[in-house]
PLY file of the C-alpha trace (Angstrom):
ply
format ascii 1.0
element vertex 138
property float x
property float y
property float z
element edge 137
property int vertex1
property int vertex2
end_header
181.03 -38.22 2.00
177.74 -38.38 4.23
176.34 -40.27 1.24
178.71 -42.97 1.38
178.18 -43.23 5.58
174.31 -43.61 4.76
175.14 -46.41 2.23
177.57 -48.34 4.73
175.24 -48.09 7.66
172.60 -49.31 5.48
174.36 -52.39 4.27
175.39 -53.26 7.54
171.98 -52.98 8.79
171.09 -55.28 5.88
174.00 -57.83 7.31
172.99 -57.66 10.66
169.33 -58.40 9.76
170.29 -61.35 7.52
172.58 -63.02 10.51
169.61 -62.56 12.62
167.31 -64.31 10.37
170.04 -66.96 9.60
170.35 -67.61 13.34
166.56 -68.63 13.77
166.33 -70.92 10.92
167.83 -73.94 12.66
165.47 -73.52 15.23
162.59 -73.77 12.65
163.92 -76.81 11.42
163.52 -78.52 14.83
160.21 -80.11 14.01
159.56 -82.55 11.10
156.00 -83.84 10.35
156.31 -87.34 9.01
154.04 -90.07 7.61
154.67 -93.80 8.61
152.94 -97.12 7.70
152.91 -99.49 10.28
156.34 -101.24 10.67
157.94 -98.12 9.29
161.02 -96.42 10.95
162.70 -92.88 10.31
166.00 -91.70 11.99
165.53 -88.32 13.02
167.74 -85.73 10.89
170.76 -84.69 12.83
170.11 -87.00 16.08
170.94 -90.64 16.59
167.33 -91.30 17.43
165.04 -93.81 15.31
161.44 -93.83 15.68
159.00 -96.32 14.48
155.41 -96.88 14.09
155.11 -100.69 15.73
151.40 -101.08 15.73
147.80 -100.35 16.40
146.75 -101.54 19.91
143.25 -100.35 19.65
140.94 -98.40 17.78
137.68 -97.73 19.02
137.02 -94.47 17.11
133.39 -93.95 16.25
133.02 -95.38 12.51
132.06 -93.01 9.95
128.48 -92.87 9.33
127.25 -93.96 12.64
126.08 -91.82 15.88
128.29 -92.59 18.79
128.15 -91.57 22.36
131.77 -90.40 22.30
134.43 -89.90 19.72
136.26 -92.92 20.69
140.11 -93.35 20.91
142.97 -95.19 18.90
146.21 -96.07 20.46
149.20 -96.30 18.77
152.59 -97.78 19.95
155.70 -95.71 18.87
159.00 -97.03 19.56
162.16 -95.22 20.15
166.02 -96.82 19.68
168.81 -94.96 20.31
172.43 -96.55 20.37
173.99 -98.34 23.44
170.52 -97.81 25.05
167.58 -99.86 25.42
164.64 -99.67 23.47
161.61 -97.93 24.38
158.01 -97.84 23.41
154.81 -95.39 24.27
151.48 -95.83 23.59
149.97 -92.64 21.95
146.06 -91.80 21.65
144.06 -89.90 19.11
141.76 -88.75 21.88
142.97 -85.59 23.62
141.44 -87.59 27.11
144.77 -89.74 26.90
148.70 -89.24 26.17
149.28 -87.89 22.33
152.79 -87.12 23.29
156.21 -88.84 24.31
159.71 -87.60 24.95
162.72 -89.82 24.48
166.36 -88.84 24.14
165.97 -85.34 23.45
163.02 -86.23 20.86
159.33 -85.49 21.13
156.64 -87.09 19.35
153.16 -86.02 18.76
150.53 -88.24 17.36
148.69 -85.81 14.90
146.44 -88.33 12.89
145.88 -91.89 12.60
144.21 -93.15 9.01
142.11 -94.67 7.83
139.19 -93.70 10.23
136.93 -96.98 10.98
133.78 -97.54 8.75
130.58 -99.56 9.71
131.47 -101.47 6.60
134.12 -103.14 7.93
137.21 -103.72 9.66
140.61 -101.99 8.52
143.88 -103.99 7.61
146.66 -103.71 9.52
148.31 -102.90 6.43
146.07 -99.86 5.35
147.16 -97.83 8.80
149.13 -94.53 8.43
150.23 -92.36 11.10
151.08 -88.98 11.01
153.84 -87.49 13.57
155.09 -84.23 14.33
158.65 -85.01 15.63
160.44 -82.30 17.44
164.46 -82.36 18.29
165.06 -80.76 21.87
0 1
1 2
2 3
3 4
4 5
5 6
6 7
7 8
8 9
9 10
10 11
11 12
12 13
13 14
14 15
15 16
16 17
17 18
18 19
19 20
20 21
21 22
22 23
23 24
24 25
25 26
26 27
27 28
28 29
29 30
30 31
31 32
32 33
33 34
34 35
35 36
36 37
37 38
38 39
39 40
40 41
41 42
42 43
43 44
44 45
45 46
46 47
47 48
48 49
49 50
50 51
51 52
52 53
53 54
54 55
55 56
56 57
57 58
58 59
59 60
60 61
61 62
62 63
63 64
64 65
65 66
66 67
67 68
68 69
69 70
70 71
71 72
72 73
73 74
74 75
75 76
76 77
77 78
78 79
79 80
80 81
81 82
82 83
83 84
84 85
85 86
86 87
87 88
88 89
89 90
90 91
91 92
92 93
93 94
94 95
95 96
96 97
97 98
98 99
99 100
100 101
101 102
102 103
103 104
104 105
105 106
106 107
107 108
108 109
109 110
110 111
111 112
112 113
113 114
114 115
115 116
116 117
117 118
118 119
119 120
120 121
121 122
122 123
123 124
124 125
125 126
126 127
127 128
128 129
129 130
130 131
131 132
132 133
133 134
134 135
135 136
136 137
Protein backbone atom coordinates (compact mmCIF):
# COMPACT_ATOMS: atom_id res chain seq x y z
CA UNK A 1 0.00 0.00 0.00
CA UNK A 2 2.80 2.44 0.90
CA UNK A 3 4.54 1.59 -2.38
CA UNK A 4 1.41 2.48 -4.39
CA UNK A 5 1.08 5.74 -2.46
CA UNK A 6 4.66 6.69 -3.40
CA UNK A 7 3.94 5.93 -7.05
CA UNK A 8 0.78 8.07 -7.04
CA UNK A 9 2.59 10.98 -5.36
CA UNK A 10 5.47 10.69 -7.85
CA UNK A 11 3.04 10.59 -10.75
CA UNK A 12 1.15 13.64 -9.46
CA UNK A 13 4.45 15.50 -8.99
CA UNK A 14 5.40 14.72 -12.59
CA UNK A 15 1.99 15.89 -13.86
CA UNK A 16 2.29 19.15 -11.90
CA UNK A 17 5.79 19.71 -13.20
CA UNK A 18 4.66 19.19 -16.80
CA UNK A 19 1.67 21.48 -16.28
CA UNK A 20 3.97 24.24 -14.98
CA UNK A 21 6.30 23.76 -17.93
CA UNK A 22 3.40 23.92 -20.38
CA UNK A 23 2.23 27.19 -18.81
CA UNK A 24 5.67 28.71 -19.44
CA UNK A 25 5.89 27.73 -23.12
CA UNK A 26 3.50 30.37 -24.50
CA UNK A 27 5.58 33.11 -22.84
CA UNK A 28 8.70 31.87 -24.63
CA UNK A 29 6.96 31.93 -28.00
CA UNK A 30 6.16 35.65 -27.67
CA UNK A 31 9.49 36.53 -29.31
CA UNK A 32 10.16 36.05 -32.98
CA UNK A 33 13.42 36.76 -34.83
CA UNK A 34 12.91 37.52 -38.52
CA UNK A 35 14.98 38.62 -41.50
CA UNK A 36 13.21 40.85 -44.02
CA UNK A 37 14.38 42.33 -47.29
CA UNK A 38 13.42 45.89 -48.16
CA UNK A 39 9.72 46.12 -49.00
CA UNK A 40 8.91 42.80 -47.34
CA UNK A 41 6.14 42.46 -44.70
CA UNK A 42 5.31 39.94 -42.02
CA UNK A 43 2.10 39.46 -40.10
CA UNK A 44 3.04 38.82 -36.49
CA UNK A 45 1.66 35.39 -35.52
CA UNK A 46 -1.42 35.40 -33.27
CA UNK A 47 -1.96 39.16 -33.80
CA UNK A 48 -3.47 41.49 -36.37
CA UNK A 49 -0.21 43.50 -36.57
CA UNK A 50 1.82 43.57 -39.78
CA UNK A 51 5.44 44.75 -39.69
CA UNK A 52 7.13 46.02 -42.87
CA UNK A 53 10.75 46.89 -43.68
CA UNK A 54 10.02 50.04 -45.65
CA UNK A 55 13.44 51.52 -46.42
CA UNK A 56 16.96 52.40 -45.36
CA UNK A 57 16.81 56.13 -44.76
CA UNK A 58 20.51 56.55 -44.04
CA UNK A 59 23.66 54.43 -43.97
CA UNK A 60 26.72 56.25 -42.67
CA UNK A 61 28.31 53.22 -40.99
CA UNK A 62 32.09 53.07 -41.21
CA UNK A 63 32.92 51.10 -44.37
CA UNK A 64 34.75 47.81 -43.98
CA UNK A 65 38.47 48.23 -44.63
CA UNK A 66 38.62 51.88 -43.51
CA UNK A 67 39.37 53.69 -40.25
CA UNK A 68 36.71 56.05 -38.91
CA UNK A 69 36.35 58.34 -35.91
CA UNK A 70 33.11 56.60 -34.90
CA UNK A 71 31.19 53.51 -35.99
CA UNK A 72 28.56 55.51 -37.85
CA UNK A 73 24.88 54.71 -38.01
CA UNK A 74 22.29 53.27 -40.32
CA UNK A 75 18.61 54.14 -40.00
CA UNK A 76 15.73 52.02 -41.26
CA UNK A 77 12.03 52.82 -41.46
CA UNK A 78 9.79 50.10 -40.06
CA UNK A 79 6.04 50.29 -40.71
CA UNK A 80 3.20 48.89 -38.63
CA UNK A 81 -0.32 48.27 -39.86
CA UNK A 82 -3.29 47.22 -37.78
CA UNK A 83 -6.82 46.80 -39.17
CA UNK A 84 -9.07 49.84 -38.58
CA UNK A 85 -6.15 52.03 -37.48
CA UNK A 86 -3.91 54.41 -39.39
CA UNK A 87 -0.52 52.96 -40.38
CA UNK A 88 2.51 54.09 -38.39
CA UNK A 89 6.23 54.21 -39.19
CA UNK A 90 9.24 54.37 -36.91
CA UNK A 91 12.91 54.97 -37.67
CA UNK A 92 15.25 52.54 -35.92
CA UNK A 93 19.04 52.82 -35.79
CA UNK A 94 22.01 50.47 -35.70
CA UNK A 95 23.89 52.76 -33.29
CA UNK A 96 23.04 52.44 -29.62
CA UNK A 97 23.16 56.24 -29.42
CA UNK A 98 19.72 56.37 -31.07
CA UNK A 99 16.38 54.52 -30.88
CA UNK A 100 16.71 50.84 -31.76
CA UNK A 101 13.24 49.77 -30.60
CA UNK A 102 9.65 50.80 -31.34
CA UNK A 103 6.32 49.72 -29.84
CA UNK A 104 2.96 49.83 -31.57
CA UNK A 105 -0.32 47.99 -31.08
CA UNK A 106 0.99 45.69 -28.37
CA UNK A 107 4.01 44.67 -30.45
CA UNK A 108 7.61 45.80 -30.02
CA UNK A 109 10.29 45.61 -32.68
CA UNK A 110 14.02 45.76 -31.98
CA UNK A 111 16.52 46.32 -34.79
CA UNK A 112 19.18 43.63 -34.37
CA UNK A 113 21.26 44.00 -37.55
CA UNK A 114 21.31 45.52 -41.00
CA UNK A 115 23.36 43.85 -43.74
CA UNK A 116 25.33 44.18 -45.86
CA UNK A 117 27.80 46.46 -44.15
CA UNK A 118 29.15 49.26 -46.38
CA UNK A 119 32.52 48.74 -48.10
CA UNK A 120 35.05 51.28 -49.31
CA UNK A 121 34.70 49.87 -52.85
CA UNK A 122 31.15 50.85 -53.64
CA UNK A 123 27.60 51.66 -52.77
CA UNK A 124 25.13 49.08 -51.51
CA UNK A 125 22.15 48.48 -53.80
CA UNK A 126 18.76 48.87 -52.15
CA UNK A 127 17.72 45.31 -53.03
CA UNK A 128 20.75 43.92 -51.15
CA UNK A 129 19.66 45.19 -47.72
CA UNK A 130 18.34 42.72 -45.14
CA UNK A 131 17.19 43.65 -41.69
CA UNK A 132 17.04 41.29 -38.69
CA UNK A 133 14.30 42.21 -36.25
CA UNK A 134 13.35 40.81 -32.87
CA UNK A 135 9.56 41.06 -32.61
CA UNK A 136 7.83 40.65 -29.27
CA UNK A 137 4.12 40.45 -28.58
CA UNK A 138 3.09 42.11 -25.34
